[in-house]
N, C-alpha and C positions, 0 to 999 in steps of 0.2 A: 484393552482392545488392541488387536493386531493392526499396525498401520498399513494403509494401502500403499503400494509401491509408488514412489514419488518421482516424477520428472517435472521441472518447472512449467507452470502454466502460461508463462509470458509469450510463448510461441502462438498460442491461440489469440491473444490480444494483438500481437504483432501482425498476424495475418490479415486483420481487419484494416490496418492502417493504409490510407490512401497516399498518393504522392509518388515522388521519384523512386527509382530503384535505390538499393541500399548503398548510398554513400555513407561515410563514417558517422555523420551526425544522425542520420536516420537509424542506423544500427544502434547507436547509443541510446536513442529514445526508445527503441523496441526493447532494449535490455531489461527495462523494469516495468513500463506502463504504457503499452500501446493503446490507442484510442478505441473505445468501444463504439458499436453502432449507435445511431441516434436513439435515445431512450424513449419509452412511453412513460411519462411522468405520472399519469393517473394511477397506475397500479402501485408505483413506488411510494406514492404519497401516504398510503394507508399505514402510518407508523403504529397504529394501535391494533392492527390485525393480528391474526394468529402467527406464531413464530414460524419462520421459514427454516426449520431445522429437523433433520432426521435424528440427530444426536447432539446433546450438549454435555460436555464432560469437564469436570474439575480434574485437571491433570495432576495436580499436586496430591490430592486425596484419592485419586483413581476412582472416582465415583460419578455416576450419571446424575445430571441435574434435571429437574422436571421442566424447566423452561428458562426463557431469558430473564424473567424476574429473579429467579434464583441466582443466575449468573451475575446480574447487577448487584445483588446483595453481597456476593462474593467479592466483587470489585470495589464495593463502596468503601470509602476511606482512603483509597489511593489517590493522590493528587494528579497523577498522570495515567491515562488509559490509552493503550495502543491497540487498535482493532485492525487486524490484518484481513485481507480479502483477496478473492480472485476478481479482478476488475470487471470482467464481462459477465458476471453472474449477478443479476439484479436482486436476487434474494439476499445477497451479502450486504448490499446497500440498505435494504429494508431492515435487516437485523441491526445494522449500525444505527439506523434512525431510532429503532425501538430502544436500544441500549442508551443512546443519548438522552431520550426522554425519561427512561427509568432512572438514570443517574442524575438527571437535571444538570448536565454539564454546563459550565459557564462559557466555554469556547471550544470550537472544533477546528483543528488544522486538517486540511485535505491535501493529499498528494496530488490529486488531479486538478486542483485549483492553483493556477500559476501565482507565484509571488507577485504582489502588487495589484492583483485583480480583485482584492477584497471589496472596493466600492462597487464594482460591477456585480459581484455576487450579491451584495446587499440590495442593489437596485432590482436585480432579477428575482431575489427572494420576495421582495415586496410586490413585484409585477405579477408573479404567479407562473404556473407551469407552462402554458402555451407559449408565452414570449420567451421563457428560458429555453425551451426545447428548440426554438427557432434560432436564437442568438448564440447559445452556448451548448451545442449538441454534445461537445466532448466531455463536459463535466456537469451538465444540467441534471443528470440522474442523481447527483449528490445533494442537490438543493433540499430534498425532503429530510435529509439529516439535519440541516440547519432549521428547517421548518418544524422539526420535532421539538425543538427548544427555541422559540422565537426570539428570545433575548440573548441567545448565545452568540458570541463574537465569531466571525468567520476569519480564518487565518489561511492564507495561501502558502502552501509548502512546495509547490511545483518549481523545479529548478529551470531557469531559462536555458534555451538550447546553446546560446553562446558560451555559457559557463560549462556545459557538458563538453563542448568542443575544446575548451581550455583544459579541462580535466584530462581529456584524451591526449592532448599534446604535452602538457606540463605537469600533470598529476593533480590529484584531488586537493592537496594542500594549497597549491597555487590558486586553484579556482575558488576555493572556499574563502580565503582571505585571512586577516590577522588572527582570528580565533581558531585557526586550524589545529594548533597543538592542544587546545582545551578539549576538542572533540576527538582527539586521537589520530589526526591525519598527519602528524609530523613523523610518524613511524610506519613502516610497512605493516600490512595486515599479517599476523602470524601465519606461517605456511600451513599449519594444520587447519586454518580457516580459509586461507586463500585457495588451496588446491581444490577442495570440493566446490568452492564458488566458481572457479574456472570451469570445472566439469559441468556445473549447472548452466553456466552461460553458453557453453557449447551445445548442451542438450536443448536449451530453450530456443536456440536458433536451428534446431534439427540437424546439427552438424554442417550447416551451410556457411557459417561465418569463417572467413580465413583466420588461421591461427594468429596471424600478426595483429588482428583486431581484438583478441581476447584481453590482453593487458589494458587496452584503452577502455574496454567495457567494464573491467574490474574497477578502474579508477572512477568511472562514471557512477558505478554502483556505490562506491564508498562516499563519493560526493553527495549523492542523494541521501544516504543514511545519515550523514552528519547534518545536512540541510534540513531534513525532516525532524531530527532531534532538536535543532535550534528553533524550528517553527513551533514545535510542541512547547518548548520553554517560553516562547513568545505568547502562545495561547494561554499558558498558565498565568502569565502576567495580566492578561486581559480577562481572566475568568472570574475576577472579583471574589476570590476565596473558594470558589467551587472547583470541581474537578475539570481538567482539560483533557480533550480526546484528540487523538490522531487517527485518521483512517488512511491506510496505506496498503500496499501489496504485502502478501504474506512473507515474501523474501526479505523485505525491509523490516518486518515486525519481529523476526526471530531474535532471541536473546543473544545467541553466541556471537553474531557478527553484525547485526543490524542496528536499528535505532536504539533499542535498550542498551546495547554496549556503548554507544556514543553518549547516551544520557548518563550512564554510570561513571564515565570519565568526566563529563562536563558538569554534572550536578550530583555528586556522590551523596548518598543518604536520602535522596528523594525516592519514595516508593513508586514503582511502575508496575501496573497490572497489564499483562499481555494476553490478548485473545487472538487465536488463529481461526480462520474460516476456510474450510476445505470442501471438496465434493466427494461423493461416494462413487468415484470413477477412477480407473487407472490413469496415472499421470497427473491427477489433480487432487489426490488424497493427502493425508498428513505425512510429513517426512519421517524417516527413521529417527528414533530418539525424540519424538515430538514432545514428550513429557519434560525434557530438559530445555526446550526451546520456547514453550508457551506455558502460561498459567492455566489456561482453559482453551477448549476448542469447540467450534460449532461445525457439524458435518451436515451439508445440505444436499439436495438433489442436484444432479449435473445440469448445467445450463446447455441448451442446444447450441451447437457450434459445428462448423465444417471442420474437416481435417486441417489443422493449422499448418502442418508440415507441407501438405500438398499445395496450400495457398502460397507459402513462402517459396517453394520450388518453382511455382508458376511465375513468380515475379523475377526470376532469373538470378544470376550470380550476385553475391554481395561483394562490393568493392570497398576497400579501406582507403 
């Protein structure tokens, strides 16, 4: 399959974010996972409904799969599952919920669930969709993933904003802490990986980010990659011998520079199965060389959204 031309989809999510104009902390947060509009949990909760996919492909064998059940069979046996997504496409959360159920995962780490917010997530999971939608609109759309496997542990992977600021000022290693070397943060990202990432960060902000902010955004991205990898390893410890799943943005899920790279350094020998979710739309499709970056991919219909660049431009200049 010929890949659709890719530009990062984070601008679409960034454009939805409320609040002050882009100070550096806001820009860092937009860099990977801007907040989606308040979800409608009723539709998302149907984890057993038909697959939300136009195409599911085994990228290693270059063959089309008949459905998510076949994809789950392909992933079965891997202790770690990384599911990428476009955050503001509800179909991607529904697919992740179905995969969690089919694989009967023992724990789920969520990028959009802040570290330390696990007790709140468990309380809202028990309380149900209406209360969750009111109290946690930023990540309540992910609760059906937990509901798909009721006994699966919830692990918060979201990085606190103060640590993102620290990464911007002092680098990802300083913000991560003592285990930084284990996850590869003690050395710069190789230039053959850093250069395209810088280009993607520029594109994801529609060329509006001052150039001086790009290195800080790169450090924030690296911090998130390592933090999500660590969260997935914590999920594995909580999974009781079953598989552990991470749900994160596609940019963090890719093998070359994202979470799988950090896992290969921190836990060599552990098998990681990586799934990317993309849209059949320019700018939101699979990246060039997708077969080397993911084990499988799901292509879905585009989510309705306004022009993200127009929204970012309307918010005025970004200031670092």
